[in-house]
N, C-alpha and C positions, 0 to 999 in steps of 0.2 A: 564447709561446717564442721566437721568432727571427722581425725584420721586412726586411723584401729591400726598400732604398729603388734607384732612380738617380739619382742625385744628378749628370746632366750635361747633354748639350748638345742631348739627343740625337744627336745626328749618330754614323757610322760611314764610314772607307775601303774597309770592306768590302761585298759585301752575298751574304754567306753563302749555300748552298744549302738550308740548315737550319736556315738563322733562323728566329722567329719576332715576328724584333721587324718584320720585312719580307716575315713570310710565305713564304719559302723566294723570290723575289725581286717575288713576287705583288705587293707595293706599290714601287710606283716612287716619285711623287712623294717630297719629305722632308718625315718627321715633322712639321717641324714648321709646313707648311702649311696642314696641317688646325689646331691646336690655337693654333698662334699661337708668337713665339720670345719676348713680350712676357711671357708667361703660364706659364715657368720657372721650377721655383721659385729661390727663392737660398741661397748658403750661408747665411744668417740664417734665411731660415723650415728650415731642414737640418736644422742646430740645434735649435732650436723642437722644433724632430721628435723627436729623438734624445730630449731632453730626457724630451717626456713620456712616450717610449714606456720611459721609461726607470724611471716614475714607474706603469705599470702592468705592470708587473716582466714587463716584454722581456728576455731574457740575451744573443741573439746578432745580427747585426747583421752583411748579405750585402749587399757591394753586389756591384751588378751591373747588368744592361740597359741601357736605356737610350739604346740607339747601345754601342756602346763603353766600359767605364769606363774606362779609364784618357783616355781623350782629353782632356775636356778639366782637368786638371790643379789649372788655378789651382780651382779648383769641390769637385774630389776628396779634394784634400790636409786642408783644412781641416773638410772635414763626417767625414773618416777619422781625423783630428787629435783631435775632437772625441770621436768614437764611441769613437775607445781612450783617452782621459785620465779616462774615465764612465763606466769598466768594463765595456764592453764587448767580447767575445770579434766578432770580423773575420771575416769573413769574401770575402773578395773573387772575382770571377771578370774573366775579361780574355784577350781576343784575344794579349794579350802584342808585339801589336805598336808599341807605342812605348817599349818596359821597357827597350831598352837605348841609346834617348837621350833618359832621364827624369831629369827635375831631382833630385840629389840627396835636396834635401828631401825627395821628396814616395818617392825611393828607403827613405829610414828608416824612412815615418814608415807604409809596407810592412810592412820586418821589423818595426815593434812589433803587426804584427795577428798574428793566428791561423793565419792559412792560406793558400794564395794557389793560387787555380785556374785553369794558361794554356792554353784553349781550342785543338787538336793536330790537329785531326781526320785528320791525312795527313802522314805522314813524305818522302815523298817530292814533291821538289818539281814536278811536271809536277800530280799528281795535287791537291794544296795551292794552286796558283795555281788552276783548275776549281771546285775547292772555296769558295775567297773570292772567282770573281770578278774576276781582275787580272793580268795582264800576269806572265806568268813572269819577265820580263827585270828588273822590279822586287822582285825579290829579294827575300820576305816573309818566307820562310821562316826565310834564316838571318838576319834578323833578327828574326825570336821567338826562332830555337832560342842569336843572342846577346841577347838580354835573359834571357831563362832561365840563361844560361851566370854572369852577370853579377852576375842575383839568388842563385843558390846559391852563388856566393864567397866573398856578401858573408856572408849569412847564417852558412858558415862559419868568417870569419872573425873574425865580431864576436861569433858564442857567441848567434845571435838564436835564440829557440823559433818561430818563423816555418817551414809546414809547405809545401810548395811540390807541389805538383803537376798535372796533366795531366789534362782531360774531355775524351772525344770524343765521340761520335756514331758509329752506323755506317749509311754507308747508300749509293743504288748505286754511287757513286762509289769507298767510301770502303773497301768489305769485304773487301777481301784486302789493311790495312794494318795491322792485329791486332798482327804480330810487326813489323813495321818500328819497329812504333810501340812498344811494348815496349824495343824493342833500346835505340831511344832512350831512354829514360827509363832504362834504364841507365848510359849513356854521359852522363846528365845528371845521376846522380843525385840522382835526383826522389825524392817519400815514397812518394805515390800516383800511384793511375790511378785516371779514375770512366770508366766504360765505358755503351754505352748503344743504342739506334742510334734511329733515326726514327720514335716513339711516337704519336705526334698526325698523321702524315700531314704533311708539307710536304713530307718529297721522294717521289721517282719507289718502291715500291716494289722489297726485292728478291725475287725470282722464289724458287721453291722449292730450286731446286741450288745461285743463290747464295748459299739463306740454310742451307741446310744447312753451307754448304763455312766461311759466318763461325763457327759455332758452335762445327765442328771445329778451328782455330784458336782462340779461346777457347779452350777445353777443352784444350787446351793450354799456354795461358800461365797456366789456373787452374791448371792445375799443377805448374808449370816456379815460378808463387809456392809451394804448402802442399809442396814438398820442398825452398824453401828454394835453387834455386837463380837469385831474383832479389831485390834487396835490397827491391824497393819494395812495398807493397803494395796491390791493384786490388780495387776493387766492382763489383763489375755490379747491376742493373738488375734488380730484382723479374724483371719478364718473360724478362730474360733466362737467370737464372738458373731457371727453370720450363724454357726449350727446350731450354735444357741440358741436364738432369738428364732432360729428358723428363717429365717430371710433366701428362701426359695428360690421366687419371683424378683427379687433388685434384678435393675438391668447398667450395669456395670461396664463402664466404655474403657475398653483393654488400650492403655497406652500405645505408642509407637514405635519411641524412642528410650533408651536408655539412658538416664539424667544421672545414675547413683554413681558416676566415676567424676563428678566434681563435687560431691555431696560429702559421699565416704567411703572414700579408697581404703584400701588394707596394705600394712608391706609385712610379710612375713621375714623365720627370720633371715632367710638369707638375702636380701633385702628387692626378690621379687614385689613387685606394685602390679595391685588387684583395686577392678576397677567398684569390689565390695567385698565384704568378709565373707564369703562365699569363695570365692576368686582367690583372697588371701589361705585360702587351704590348701594343699598338693589334690587328696581322694580327686576332691569337685572340682577342683582348676584341670588336672587330667582329660577329666573327661568335658571341658567344656568349650566352645569354640576361642581360636587361642586372640582372638579382638577386645576378650576380656585382660587380658593381663597388655597393662601399661607400657612397663618395662621394668628395666631390673638397675636398684640405685651403685652406682659401682665410679671408684675416679674417676672412669670417663662423661657419668653421663651421671646431672643431682636429680634430685627428686624434686626439685624448681621445674627442671626439663620437661620434664618426663608429666608433669601438671599440668604444662602448657604445652601441649605439644596434643594431649589425650580433650585439653579444652576446643579447640580445635575442629575434635571427628564429632560426628555424628554414628551414634554405637546404638542395633536394631538389638530390639526384644529377641532375645537368640535362645538363652541358656534359661537350661531348664531348672537350675538348681536355684530361683528365682523366688527370694524369700516371702511369703502375703507384704509383709511390710514394709515388703521393698520397690512391690506392684502396687500398692497404696501411695506409697513416698512418688515414684514415678508419675504418677495420671495428677496427683498434685503436682510436680513440680513442670506437670508437661501442661497444661493449665498457666502455671502460672506464668515461663516462658511467653508461647502462644498469647496470651494479655497483653504483656510486657510490649510484644514485636506491635499490637498494635495502639499500646497508647498508656496502656491501663500501672499505673506504680505499685509495687506490694505489698508498699506501703497504705497503697487506696482499697486496700484486696479482704477481707474479713477474716484475718488469719491476723495470727499475733504477731507482725513484722512493723521492722521500724525499719527508719535510716540511717542506718547505721554502717 
């Protein structure tokens, strides 16, 4: 269905508290020191992978991870252009730091994509600087906001389809920032806001009091959206929704197997194919069972071969870094697969599936 790719040079100028690329700063040395810069995939190899993914029926390509997505502009632009030209829906995750002075040609490529999500975990300069571990005097937040304004202005003037949004991971340093971020979203005229908490434990956990304070502000935010006071849409991670609605007595059937590898795998800058976006990050991959590393793209083994091999395996639920959304998706997919085995077609399920 979708493939996450990291066509970068495995670098970022930030060292974010919640980043699973470096494990919340636990991984201090450059990633290329471990894998070797000479093993980074080339633009031609990335474009070859895109063609293979198209042949496998993939519909969406997510540009993310591997450091900062838009830092290596000469690499990401031709790959993004190829993905757009062969008919993929393209989605871009970025910290937004390079948008303000990005090459106009790259901005044009971004405007031809489906959506752009900027990780913006605070609306207050002091908190933002603390989260990304950069000096306050670097004016990083203002640079990001200038870049968002620039892309939104271009989008409106040219009339492009691109949806622009903000993604937030709430944790100990920024759990009081929800209302400030919501106001910022209105000021920036963005299309959507994604909210979640650090669900895999990279950062320090909130106290019970802090967590309840955060939930209260999120409920207020949801109400403002539902009553039409906010023009942008908001999505909350599944675990947040359960907590916000106080669903403490729900009976949840835990899935028995992981089906994410053939639905949303990820490829890191060195061609390592992980079963999901979490396994696509070196820190979480190094602490997960080896079975979730599906293979490595090289001259001797294609992405297609790796995925066909993975499709013939059954993966257990053994990874401690499983995201709430992946847990829910696994449960849904498991039901669909089990129903299919007894003759119920996906098109006959009460979901938005087609027979295409």
